[in-house]
N, C-alpha and C positions, 0 to 999 in steps of 0.2 A: 510807212511810220517810223523819226529816226531819231532816237530816244540815247541818253547816255546811264540810267539806271534804268534795272529789268522789272515787269512786270510781276505782280503777285501770280498771276493769271499764265505766268508762264512753264510749259508744264516738259519742253525741254529745247533744247538749243542746236543750230545745224549752222556746218558751212557752209559761208557762200559760194565758195569754189567749188565743191566733190559732193556737198549735202550729209555729209557725215554730221552723226547725229550724236548726242549723249545729255542721259539730265545734270551736267556739267558745266558752266557755261567752263569755268578754268579745265576744263578736257576738250574743249572742240579746238582752244585757244594754243591747248599743248599740241594737239592733232598740227595744230596749222603751222606752229612754231617747226614742230620735228621734221614736217612736208619737206624734202629736198626736187620736186618739182619744179617751174618755171612758175605754176601760177601760181603760189604756194610761199612763193622767200619771196617773206616778209617779217625784215628787220625787226619793228618793233613791234609786237600781237597786245602788248596795255594801251597803245594812242589811241586817242580819242578816233580816230579815221578808219581806224581798224575794226569793222564791224562783224557781228553772229547773229543767223537771226535768232528770234526768239518766235518758240512753234509753241500753238495752243492742243487742246489735247486733238483736235480733229485735222492735224500737223499743217496747219494753215498757219505763215507765218503772219504774224500779228505787231511785230515789231522789229525794228534793225538795232541791234543794242553798242552802241563802240566803246572804246578799251578803255579801262582806267588803271589809276594806278596803284590801285589799292582797293584792287575786285574783291576779292575775300582771302584767310589763313587760307595758303596751297596744299601744307599739310593736311589739313582739318580737310582736303574735298575726295570722298569715298567712288573710289575706284573697283569697289570688289563686287560690283552690279556688271561691268562691262562683260560679255559674252564670251567670247578667250577666256578672262581671269578664273583660273580653275585653281587656284593655291598657294597659299599665303605668297611660296616666292613667286608664286607670277606679280600678286597687289604692289608687293614689295616694288618690286623693278616696273610696275607701271608710275606705280605712287611717285619714284627716286625721277621719275621722267618728267611727270607731271609739276613736279615742284620745280625744276630744274627746265622749264620750255627752251634754253637758250642755252644749253649745253649740248659736246656734239655724246654722239652716240658711246663712242672710245672715253668723251669724260663719267659719264652716268655709270657703264660698263666700271673702272679704275673708286668710284665712286662707291655704288655697291658693294661692289670689292672690301673698302676701305671699313665699308659701320656691317658688311658681316663677320670683320679682322676681331674687328673694337667692341660687336658685342652690342652695336645699337640697331641689328635688325632684330632682336630679342630672342632670341637661339643660332645654335652652330647651325654653318650649312660649306658647304664647300663653293672652291673658289668657283666664281662662273666666268665663261668666257666670251666673248664678243659676238659670236654668233649666236650663244641662247640671250645673250639681253637684247640684241639686235631685232632678233626676230620675233621674240616677246611683245616689244615691243612695238613692230610694224604692224603685229595683225590685233594688239590689243586696240592701239588708236588710230586703226587705220592707214601708216603712215603712208599716201600718195610719195611713190617716189622719180628718180629721175626716167627718162621716157624708157632707157635702155633697160633702165630696173625693171620696168613694170610691163612693159607691151613688147619688148623686142622679142621679134620671135628667135632674132638669130644667134640673141645671146644664151636665151633658154636652150634653143638647140645644141651651143655647141658644151661638149662633154670637155672634160681634162684635160686629154688629150690635143685639143684644137687650141690649148694655151699658150702662149709663148713660154721657152725655157725661162723666164725671172720671173711671170706666171707663175710658172709649176712649180717650184723652187718655194714663193709666199707659201703654197696652199700647201706641199711638204713639211714645213718646216711647222705652222700653225695648225695641223694633223697633230703632228706627233705633241703639241702643248699646248690647249688651246688657252690657259693660263695666263700664257708671257705675253707681253704688250707687247707695240710697233713696234721699238727701242731695238728688244733682244730677237723678235723676226726679222727686220733688217738687216741688222748682224749680223744671225749666221747666212741669210739668203741671201748675202753680196747686193741690198739694192740699198737707197734712201730711208730715207726716217719717215717718209709721209708716201713709200710705197706699199707698203703691206694694207694700210688702210683704203685704199685707193681697190687694190685687188679685192680687198674684203665685201665693200662695198657693191661692185660690179659681179663679180661672179661667187658670194658667199653662197648660194644653194649648192655648187662648185663642192667647193668646199668640206659644207660638208653630208654631203654626196661622199665625197674622198675621206673623209672621219672617219664615217660609218663603217666606209667597205676594211678600215684601217683597224673599228672595231669589229668588224666581221671577225675578221684574220684574227684579230686577238680572244674570241671569246669562243671560235670553231662552230659560225652558225652559217647553216647549212646556204647556201645560194636559196633555191628556192624559197625561204621566209622573209618577210621586208618585217622591218622594226622600226622603217624611216620614223615613225609618226612620234618614237620616241627619246628624250634627249640622253646623251651619256648618261647622268645621274638616275634618270629611272629606268633604262636597266640596267646597272649594275645593282640594282634593288630590288626586278628583274628578277637579273637573274641568282642573287642572294639568295633570295625565298624559293625560287624556286629548284636548286639545292636540295636547300632543307629547310621544309617549310614549316618544321618543329620551332624552330628560333623565332622567339617571343620578336618583336618590332621596336625593345630595346639594343638587343642585340643584332641587329640587322643595319641599326640607323650607328652602334658602334663600328660595326666591321670596315661599312664603306661610308663612317662621318659625315651624314647628314644629323636634320634633324630632328630625333625620334620622333615626332606624329610622321613624320612621311612618307613609312616605310607602310604602316595602315593604309592611307589613301592608293599607294600602289594598287596595295593588296584588293583592296574594293573597289578600283577601278580597271584594271589592266587583270583580268580574274583570266577568261582568255588567252590573250601573251605569256602567265604563269604556268597554263596547261601546256602551247604552246612550243612553254622553251623547255618543259619537264620532258616533250617529246623528245627534241633534237637533242637532248646531250643522253637521252635513254632511261628516260626515267619511269616512263608513262606512256601507256601507246595512243596510238591514233584513235583521231573519236569514228571514223570510222568500221573500227575494229565491232563497237558493239550494235553496230546494225542498227542500217533505213529499214533495215526487216519488219522493224516498230509499224513507224510509218504507210507503210506501202501497202499493212494488213488494210482488208474494205472492215468498214463500220465493231475494229476491235472489241469498241466498247458497248458494243448489243450480243460481240458471239461468245464473249467474257461474260458475261455474266445471264446466261441463255438457259434455263433448267437442265435442258435436254447433251448444253456438251459435258465433255465425260471433263470426269477432276480427278487429282492429284492430290496428294499430302509434299507440303513442303515446309522443311523445317526454319524457318527465322530467326533463330534466332535465341526469342523470347518468346516464340509459340510458336504452336504448327498449325496449318493453318490447311482446310481442306479448299481450295479454288481449283476453279478450270483449268483443262490442259490448256489452252492460251496460253495463259497468267502464268502456270504453273513451266512451260516451256519460254517464256520471253524471262522470266525470273534465273533460271538454269542457266541462261544464255549469256548473265553478268560476271564480270570480273571477279577476282577473288576479292577487290578492293570498294568495289559496287556493293558486291552481295553486303559487303559489312556495314556503308550508310546506309542500306537500302530498308536493314533489319534494325537499323537504330530510328530511322523513322515512322519505321512500318510499327514500331511499338508504342510509338510519341499517341499521345490526343487526337493531336489535329497534327499533322504532317507538313501544312505550311504554316504553322503558326508553333510549334515545338516547344515546347514547358521548355527542357534543354535547351542554353544557347548555342549555335552553330559552331564555339569552339568547343565548351566540352562534348558536343556531338562527337564534332571529329577524332577528340582522348579516346573517346567508347572505342571510335570504329577503326582505329589505329591508322589516321591518314592529317590531312590540315582540313582546314577553316577552305580557305577557299574549293576545293575538290568535295566538298559537302553540299554548299550552294552551286556547285556542279549538277552532283547528279541528282539534286531533288529537283531543279530544274528541269532536266531532264529526261525523269522519271517519277514525277508525282504522280501520274496516272496507273502509275504500276504498282502505285506503294497503296493507293487505291484500293482500286481489285482484289490485293492482299486484304486490306483491312476487310475488306466488303465478303471476302468469306470464312467460309463457318471455321470460328476457332476451337481443334480441333480437345488442345493440351494445351495449356499453362508450364510453362517447358523454368523461368524463373522472370519476378519480379522487375519491372523495366526498374532504372537505375531514378533515385529523388533528384529532383532536377537541381535542389540542391540540396550541400552536406551538411549531416546533423548539427555541425559546428557555426551554419550560419547564420540563424534565427535563435531566439533564447528560448526557452521553453513558455515563458508563461504572455501575459501582456505584453509586461514590462519589460523596455528594451536596455535597461539600465537592473543587470541582474549581478547574483553570486555565480551565477555561472561563469560567464565573462572570461578571468583566467583562465578556465581550465579550456572552452573552447576556443581562445586566444593561442595556445600553447598546440591545440589540435591543429590544429588551419596552419602553423606555424612548421607544424611536423610535416604537411603533405603538402610542404611548402606552393599553398592557396590561399592566402593571407588576402585578395582579391575577394573570397564571398564572405569576409566580413564584411557588413553596410557599415560607409560614412557613420548611419545616424546613429547607428553599437558605435561605434567608435568614441563619437561624443559627447553618450549619454553614461560611458565610465570614466573618461578621459579623467575627470574629478577626486580619482579614489590617484591619483599618481599625483606627485611635484613634477615639474617642468612639465604640465602640459599644454604648456603654450608651442613647443616643438615639438609634438604633438598634431598641433592643432595646426600650425604652417604643414606641415607634413604631407596633412587632406586636403589643405586646400591648396596644394600642388598638383591632388593623384596620386600623393605616393603611399597607400594605403600600406602597404612592403617597411618602409621607414618607419613609420608611425607607430604601425602592430612592436614591432624589436622593439622599436623605444619601450614602450607601454611594456611589451612584457620585461625587459630588462629593469627598468622601477619597480617593476611590479617585485620580481627575484632579489631585490637592492631592501628592500622595507620586511619583505621576508625575511632574507636576512638577519636587518635588524635585530626584528620581534623575536628571532630565536634566539640572538645573541642576549639583549635585552632580559629573556627569561629564564637564560641560565644562570646571567647573573644577579636576579632572585633569587633564584634555587641554593647558588652558593652561599649567598647571607644566608638565607633558611638554614643548610643545614651548618651554617659556622655558628646558629645563633646555638640550635639543637648538642653543638661538642662541645658550647660552653655551660650548657643548664647539665650535662653528662659529668663533668669535668667536677660542678660544684657537691651536686647526687655523692659521688666516691667521696671529695673527702667526711664530708658528713657521718657517711657512711663510715670510712678509719677513725671518725672521733668515737663513733660510736659503741666500736670493737675497742678500745682507752680506756673507755668509762669505764664496759662490765669488767675485762683482765683487772682494773682497778677495786672492783667493788669487791672480784672472787678473792685476794688479794688481802680485805679487809678482812671477811667472813673468817680467813681463815686463821687470824693473829686471834681474829674473837675465839673463836675454838680449844687455843692452845690451854694445857693443864699443866704447866710446867712451874719451874717455883717462882716465887713471890718475884725474888730477881729478875728471874728470863721473864716472870709475865710481864714486871715496870716495864723492865725492857721494850719487851713487846710493844704495850701499851703507848712510847715514847717516836718506837717505830709507826705503829698504827698513825698517832698522832701527826706524823711527819709527812705520810702516805698522804693522809689528807687532805693536808697540806700542799700533796703536792697534787695532785686531782683537783683541790680548788684550782691550783694555780695553771693543769691541766686544760681543765674546763673551762676559765679563762681567754687562754693561749689559742685553744680552739671553736671558740666564737667567736671569736678574735680573728679566725683566720675565716671562716664562712662569713664574718660581717665584709672582711678584703673582698673574698674573691664573688660573693654576689650586690655588688651595688662596686660600681665602679672610681676608680682615680679622678678625682681632679681634672688630670691630662686626657683621658678616657672622655668622663665627660664634654672635655668643653671638643675634642674631636665627633662624637655623634652627635651634641647640638650644633655645630659647623656641619656635615651632611644633611641633619636632619633642615639647616638652612634652605640648606642650597637645592633639594627634593621639591621641599616646600615651594620656593621663588619657582622651577621650573614647571611644578604639577600648578600654578598662578596664571602663569603665563600660558601656559596650551589653553587652562580653562576659558581664558580672555579671548583666546582667537576662535576656539570653539565655537564657542557666546558670538560670537562678532562677524561667526558664519563659516569660517574657515575648516571642512570637512577633510583637508590633506591628511592621505592616511597616513603619515608618518607622525604631525602632529595628532593626529588621536591617540597612535601607537603609544607616543609618548606619556600623551596626559594619563593613559590606564594605568603603564608602568610606576608615574612617579607617584599616583597613587597608591597604588598598592604598599609602596614602599617606604611614603609619607604613615601610611596608617602602622606597617609593624612598629618602626620609628619611637612611634608616636604610643603603642603599648610596650616597649624596650621601657621608654623614660617610665612609665607610671607606677611598670613593675619596677 
């Protein structure tokens, strides 16, 4: 049945020429367009006469669907479920090919690199060479190529030495710098601008092989070691990890100049290759060192656990175990690095699913995470046999799966210990131990919480916690400064009071001296004329005393009550403090619990009350 609109019963779409299948019609049409064999050379794949098969769940053809100008938005077609698409980079390249069914592979490569350079790709990556782009698209979309590309045994049997000098020249120039365009290759090789593409299309496998040869020379790869399944970028990442497994994924990405998520994928997917590379460069021993003798032992588990077997005691770092001699012998045959990992896993309650992460285990064992996985897979039976033995002595406690600063003490996530726990985590360079939910519950205590929230969304806990700590320290400094200001103000007030008391004491002393003079004058029994004179003197002194008292009282009054100018300044300060208090009080009532606002409110309230008391007195 021929139709132009697809049925809802269609489970898959199929190329009617070679039976390539995909879940999206656009993927099948891209396959048809990019294929270069004579059967697939269709100029207009979205014309009504260009049909694709619609298949049922059972694989039967239930419709033949004609092309249409607006099939669907090509940039919305999901290609991630294609079997060969294993990375974000693969998905990006194949998606570009599906969106541009009529572009050549060279044009797609140029577009991919342009979008990488402008940031449209979404994250940073190295420029991709033609063969990388070409091979990914060919494999993902099952591109059918010209007969000599696809089936010719003659071409497949050809070696680099079998090519003409011009062809060799093109491949040599390409291999030196796969990122260069065809025009540059043509200029260096002394051929026409169209010739490099023809050579790469026809002899891409030789170009890749020659490039790997140069890579082997550059990285000193032994002749018997094959890394043919890796791209140059994958090998560079793998080699960087192998040379220094302690480097973080971010450090590896920065050194190789690739996306920060890519090294993690290489670690997970190429553990054996990393180990092989470490063997190549002399950092680890070959696998056969640790012995196939374990596998050759007949019924080892039964022999190890029989009660009649001789036993030995082994020191497994965290505890001493009495185990069968066969187990002790296998344990003693381990290399120091293997033994360290086995000891860590033996200390776990469930070594197959340890409480500590493999990253933490690797740190405690003094190795790298990949090596922990490898040893666990190879020696899990030995580890369980050790645990099945008799624990003679506990040497030390198994490290906690989480440091003390990773979780709050109580049930509440938002807690008062967070600043201290944060400081410990930063000091230990282990900020990832602080959980995201823990951070979210505490960021309301600092200003600019949006900056921290954004860092959390980007899974950048280090920036989030550092920002948090900086803000806490700044707020603490502000509060300390405000407390010192309040203390100075209090000290100044006390000094003024002491000055007033000194003036009053001096005045009292003057009055006492005057009274003594008065008494002395009254006791004089000299002649009447002298007595009269003395009386006149006393009268004058009394007048003087009265004037002195009046002057002193006036002075005291002037000291204890501010002048009109001082009063204005005091009222101005009071009004400012009162305004700050009212503003912060209103913000707090409206739900703003920012630590800075709360601190200002508390200080303003204290100073306001002190000023009110001074004014009242």
